[in-house]
C-alpha positions in Angstrom: -13.1 -6.8 28.6 -11.8 -10.2 27.6 -10.5 -12.5 30.4 -7.0 -13.8 30.4 -8.2 -17.4 30.0 -10.1 -16.4 26.8 -7.1 -14.6 25.5 -4.9 -17.7 26.1 -7.3 -19.8 24.0 -6.6 -17.6 20.9 -3.0 -16.9 21.6 -1.8 -19.5 19.0 -3.8 -18.0 16.2 -3.3 -14.3 16.9 -1.0 -13.9 13.8 -4.1 -14.3 11.7 -5.8 -11.3 13.2 -5.4 -7.8 11.7 -4.4 -6.5 15.1 -2.6 -7.9 18.0 -5.4 -9.0 20.3 -3.1 -8.9 23.3 -2.9 -5.1 22.9 -6.5 -4.5 21.8 -7.3 -2.1 24.7 -4.4 0.2 23.8 -5.3 0.1 20.1 -8.9 1.0 20.9 -7.6 4.0 22.9 -5.3 5.0 20.0 -8.2 4.8 17.5 -10.4 6.9 19.8 -7.7 9.6 19.8 -7.8 9.7 16.0 -11.6 10.2 16.0 -11.4 13.9 16.5 -15.2 14.6 16.5 -15.9 11.6 18.7 -18.6 10.2 16.4 -17.3 6.7 16.4 -15.8 6.7 13.0 -12.7 8.0 11.4 -13.9 10.2 8.5 -12.1 11.3 5.4 -11.5 14.7 6.9 -10.0 13.1 10.0 -7.8 10.9 7.8 -6.7 14.0 5.9 -5.7 15.7 9.2 -3.9 12.5 10.3 -2.0 12.5 7.0 -0.4 15.8 7.7 0.2 15.5 11.4 3.1 13.8 13.2 2.4 10.3 14.5 2.8 10.1 18.2 3.8 6.6 19.4 4.8 5.8 22.9 8.4 4.7 23.4 7.3 1.4 24.8 5.1 0.8 21.7 8.0 1.5 19.5 10.1 -1.0 21.3 7.4 -3.6 21.3 6.8 -3.1 17.6 10.3 -4.4 16.8 9.3 -7.8 18.3 5.7 -7.7 17.1 4.0 -9.4 14.2 1.7 -6.4 13.9 2.7 -2.8 13.3 1.3 -0.1 15.5 -2.3 0.7 14.5 -1.8 4.5 14.4 1.2 4.2 12.1 -0.7 1.8 9.8 -3.6 4.2 9.5 -1.3 7.1 8.8 0.5 5.2 6.1 -2.8 4.2 4.5 -4.0 7.8 4.6 -0.9 8.8 2.8 -1.7 6.5 -0.1 -5.0 8.3 -0.9 
């Protein structure tokens, strides 16, 4: 786990990251929930299942997304799966 001091050092450049590093722990948990067979990767079959299931995003995450520079990870992966 990253310390608060280390996080403060990169706070000014977090817009350059693909994900919001301040919320990394929650995003890792969200990604784990998408890995249905728990093998550490999100396979094509898992993406296909995600494509046709409803995205569940916590109310707090929905509110924070309005103010965030980074969309919710689960929603982004679902949108990408719909492109294939």
